[in-house]
N, C-alpha and C positions, 0 to 999 in steps of 0.2 A: 467569269469567276468560278473557281473550283468549288466542290462541295464543302470542303473544309473552310474555305474563305466565306462562303455564304453562312455557314453555321457560326463562325466567329463574329461576322458582322451582326447577325441576329442576337448574339450574346451581348455585344456592345449596345445595340439598340434596346435590349431588355433592361440593361442597367440604367441607360439614359432615361427610358420611359418611367422606370420606378422613381428615379430621382425627381423628375419634373412633376410626376403625378403627386408625390408626397409634398413637394414644395408648393404646388398649386393649392392643395387642400389646406395647408397651413395658412396660405395667403387669403383664402376665402373664409377661413374660420372667424367667427365673431365671439369675443370673450363674453362670458356670462358671470353673474354675480358670485357664484360659489367657486370661482377660481378655475373653471374649465372652459370649454368652448362649445359651440353648437353643432360640432361635427357628429354625425351619427356613429361613425366608426373611427378607429385609430387612424392616424395619417398613413401608416404603413399599408393599410388595406386599400386605400385609394391608389397608392403606388402599385400594388399588386394588380388592381383592377385595370390600370393602364397597360401593364405588362401583358395581361391576358388578351386585351384587344389588339395589342401590337404583335404578339408572337404566335398565338394559337392559329389564327387564320393563315398566317404566312407559313407556318410549319405544316399545316394540313395540305396546302397547295404544293409545298416542296416535296413532301412524301408522296403524294399522288402523282405528281409530274415525274419524279424519279423512278417510281415503280412502272409507269407506263411508257417512259421515254424509249428504252431500248427495244421493247417489242414493236412499238409503232414505227420507229426508225428502221428496224430490220425488215419489217413487212413492206415498207415503202421502197427500200433499197432492193429487195428481192423482186418486187414487181417490175423493176426496170431491167432485169437481167434478160438475156436472149431466151427464146422459147426452149432451146435444147437444155438449158439449165433448169428451167421451171418444170420440165416434164420428168425430171428425175424422181426417184423414190424418196420417201420421207427421210431415210437414213442418209442418202447421198446429199439431199438438200441441207440436212443438219451439218454434215461435214463441210459443205461449201460455205454455209453461214459462218461456221467457226473459223474457217480459213480467212474469210473477209474481215471478220472481227480482229483476228490476229494481225492481219496486214494493217488495219487502221490503228491498232495500238502500237505497232512497231513498224514505222515507215521504212526502216532499213531493209526490210524483206521485200519491198516492192520492186526492187531492181531485178529480182529473179521470178517475179510472179507473172501469171498469165495476164495479157492485156485486159481481158474482160474483168477478171477479179481485181486487177489494179484499179480500173476505172470505178468499179463498185466500191472499193475501199476508199477511194478519194471522195466519192459522193457521200458515203457514210460519214466520213470525217467532217465534211462541210455541213451536213444536216445536224450532226451531233454538236458541232460548234455553235450553230445558229440556235439550236434548242437550248444549249447551256446559257447563251446570252439572254434569250427570252425568259428563261426560268429565273435567272438572276434578277432581271429588271422587274418581273412580275412579283417575285417574293419580296424584294426590298420595297417596292411600291406599296404592296399590301401592308407591310410592317409600318411604314411611315404613315400611311393613311389610318392604320389602326391606332397609332399614337394620337392623332388629332381627334379621332372618334372617341377614344378613351378619355381624353381631356375634357370633352363635352359632358361626360357623366360625372366629373369630379365636382360635386356640389354638396353642401352641408347636409341636405336631406337624403342623399343617395345612400342606400343600404349597401355600402361597399363590402362590409364583412360578410353579409349573407350571400352576396353574389360570388365573392371569391371562394367561400367555403362550399358553395354549390358546385362550382367548377372543379374544385379539388376533389369533391366527392365523386363526380362523374369520372375524373381521371383514375381514382382508385378503383371504381367499379370496372373501368376499362382494363386496368392491369389485372384484376382478378379474373375478368372474362377471358383475357388472353391465355392465362394459365389453364383455365378450365377447357377452353376450346382446343388448346394444344393437346391436352390429355385425351379429349374426345377424338381428335384427329388421329392421334397415335393408335388408339384402340380400334377405330374403324379401319385404318389402313392395315393393321395386323389381322383383323377379322376378315377383311376382303381377301387378302393373299392366302390366309389359312383356308378359307372356303374354296379357293381355287386348288389348293394342295389336296384337300380332301375329295375333290373331284377326280384326282388321279389315284389317290391311295385311300382305302376305307379307313374310317376313324378307329374302328376296332383293331385293325392291324397296327396302326400307329400307337395307340394307347396300350395295347396288351401284347404286341409282338416282342419277342425276345432276341431278335437278331437285327442289328443295325449295320447296313452296308449300302449307303446311298449312291455309290458310284454305279454308273451304267457302262455296259460294254460297248465297244465300237461296232460290233456286228451282232445282229439279232440272234445268231446261232450260238453265241458264247453264253456260258453259264452266268446267271445273275444279271442278264441284260436289262431286266426291269428294276433292279435294285431291291433292297430290303429296308423297310422304314419302321421297324419295331423299335420304339424309343425307350422301352423299359431299361435297357442297359445304361442309357444316358441319365435317366431319372435316378436310378439306383446309385450311379457314380456321383451325381450331384449331391444326393442326400448323404452318402457315406462321407465324402470329403467335408461337407458343411457340418455334419455331426461331429467329426473329429475336431474341426476348427472351433466349434462352439464348446466342445468339451474342454478345450484349452482356454478359450477366451473368457467364458462366462465366470467360472470360479476365480480365475486370476484377476479378472477385471473387477468383479464385485468385491472380492476380499481387499483388493487394493483401494477401492473407493471407500470401503468401511474404515480401513486403517487411516487413510489420509484425512477422512472427514471427522472421525471420532477419537483417534488415538494420537496421530502425529501432531507435533508442535508446529506453530506458525512458520518457523524458520525451515524446518525439514520439508513442510508442505510447499513452501515457496520454491524449493529446488526440485523436489521429487515429481510434482505434478507436471511442470513443463518438460522435464526430462522424459517422462512417460509418453507425453503427447507428441514428442518428436517421432515416435514410431509411426504415427499417422501421416507424417510428411515424407516418409521414405517411398520412392517410386516402387510400384509393384514389380517392375522388371528386376530391381535390385533384390527384392525378396525372392524372385524366381531364380536368380543366379545363386543366391545363398542356399536355396532349397536344393537346386540341382548339383551344385559343386561341393556342398558341405554336409547338409542334413541327409540327403539321400544316400551318399556313400557311407556315412556313419551308420545309418540304420541297416544298410545291406551288410556291412562288415559285422555289426553287432549281431544281426540275425544269423549269419553264417557261423559265428563263434558259438551260438546256442543251438546250432543244428537246424535252423529254420531256412526255408527257401524264400528269399526276399527279392522282388523284382528291382531292377535298376531304377525304374520310375514307379514309385508306389503311392497309393492314396495316403498312407501314413505320413510320408514326407511332406506332401502338399498340404495336408490338413494341419500338421503341426506348425508349419511356417505361416499358413493362413491364419491360424489361431493367434499367433504372436502379432500378426499385422492388425487384427481387429480388437486387440486388447484395449487400445485407447478409446475406441467407440463405446465399449461397455464401461470402462473405468470412468471416463470423463463425464458421461451423461449420468451415470449412477451417482457419482460424487455430487454433481449439481443438484440432483433430486434429493439426496439425503440431507444436504445442507439446507434445502428449502423446507424441511420439516420444522415446524415451529419449536422454538426453544422451550416454550411453555409445556409441551408434551414431555420433553426430557425432564424438566424440573418436577413435573407432577409424578413421573415414574420414580425419580430419585426420592421424592418426598414420601412415597409409599414404601420405601426401603429396598427398592430394586437396585441391583448392581448395574455397572455399565454394560456388561455383556447381556444381562437380562433385558435391559432397556432397549438395546439394539435389536434383540430377537423378538421381543414382545410388543414394542412400540414403534421404533423407527422404521424397521424393514416393512412391517405391514402398512404403515402410513405411506411409505415411499414406493409400495409395490406397483402402482400404475406406471410411474416413471421408469422403474426398473424393467417392467415388461416392455415399455417403449424402447429402452436401450437394447434389450435382448433382440427385439424385432429388427432394429437398425443393424445390429451386428449380424443377425441371420441373413438379412437382405444383402449385406456386404459380402458375406461368405458365398451365398448362392450366385451372386453376380460376378464373382472374381474369375478372371480368365488367364492372365499371364502366368501366375504361379502354377496353375494346373497344367498349362501347356509345357512348361519347362520342367516340372517336377513329377507330374503324374502321367504325362504322355497323351496320345491320341487314340489309344486302343479302347474300343467300346465293348469292354468285357462285362458280363453279367455276373457279378460277384460281390459279396459283402466282406471279403477278406481284405483288410487294410494293407496287407503286405504285397498285394498284386497291383498291377497297373490298371487304372480306370480313367475315364474322362467325364466331362460334364456337359450340360446342355449349352452353356455359353461358349465353350470352346468350339463346339461343332457349328454353332451359329456363325462364328467368325470364319471357320474353315469353309463352310458352304458358300459364303458371300465374298470370299477372297478371289480376286482376279476377275477376268471377263466372264460373266455368267449370262445364261439365257433365262429370263424370268418366266418362261413358259414351261420349263422343265420341273418335274417333281423334285429333283435334287435341290434346286435353288429354293423352290417354294417351301421345302421342308424347314428352312430356317425360320420362316414366319410361324409355322405351326409350333416349332419349339419355343419361339418367343411368346406365343399365346399361352402355352402350357406354363411357362414361368409366371406370366401375368396372373393366371388363375391361382397358382400356388401362393403367390404373394397376397392376392385378395383374400384367400382363405385364412392365411396367417393374420391378416389385419382384422378379420371378423372375429376370430378366436381371441385376439388380444383385446378387442373392444368389449367382448363378453366378460373377460377376466377383470378388466378395469372397472366395469360397471358393478360387478359382483362385489368387489372388495372396497370400492369407493363408498358404498352405502354405509359401511361400518364406521367410517371416519369423517364423513361430511357433517 
């Protein structure tokens, strides 16, 4: 049975076990004088208890078996290959393994395959088929046995609700742990690769160097053969474009949120807010096309008419379009936060004789400031992490400038560029991408710390 078939069968068994568990609890219940019964928990909890016994052990075995199946079968299959195949290097063995897996997945290729690889693929197919059958029988047997075990616990005195809630609590702890462990894993992987990079390039050269040219020459006697990894131009370009984007998005988004929340009527709000949020659903590559084909030429022509020198790919074009893209993040979140301010605070302000604009400035915005700061941070993170618009509208030139009319690039663009194609992860050029990623992580962390400080400072006045 396929993986999908096993999961569908387990779903059917879960529904069946819930039904019979609930039905059995009702059958065992004894009526009491006050119109109830002597069950400790609601009948549905007994059904859930049987589901837990039937499904969780079977799912654990299914996940464990599926994760170990391919490595174990591959190891067994490779051990049967002739000695000349097993003596190859690790890369050659990996290619051979992939070739055998492809032959096993697509038998039509076996006609042109080498006899040794063909035999190995057929052996792998047989072992995989046998493993799938054993896994199916074991999982279904565990599920059926779990139903019978769960039914034995369906008794009036069984604390079914406590047991079910305890299992649900463990599941929620597991989900939270996965999120935390994923974050920790990402941080440690970036730290490890960055440490390797700083073994090639001094940290001071990376953080304070003003020339970025990571490419290396093919011959040692060529100029720049060791590359230049001064990341200051990338940091400045990232901050410049993000500043322009936030200069557009924050005022427009915040003013839009104030209008929709405090001034617009229900009918206008019902149409205006969804229309504005459509901007968040437009793919970034479409924004990039718009910036490269419409906004950038317009800015260049406008600058030339004013006697200014404007690059074909400028930070201003990328920043303006990026600002339009992140308006919904600022507007929607700020609108939700402003609407969450208690109406009693507005009524109290009006009762003291304040006008609507005074109420907004003196009461609503200060009370909603923590949420507005959060919206600003989300918009800033979105701007800092944007790649496609910068590639298409601002270019790839790592220029150290704060002139928005010149071409610049960002950290995220060069991370993509450095990791595109076949790369050697022992070279400083490729490892530089992880150092750039670490720098972005540190900047984001600093922003979060500053935002938490602001939130705590102003929350004390309104809690």
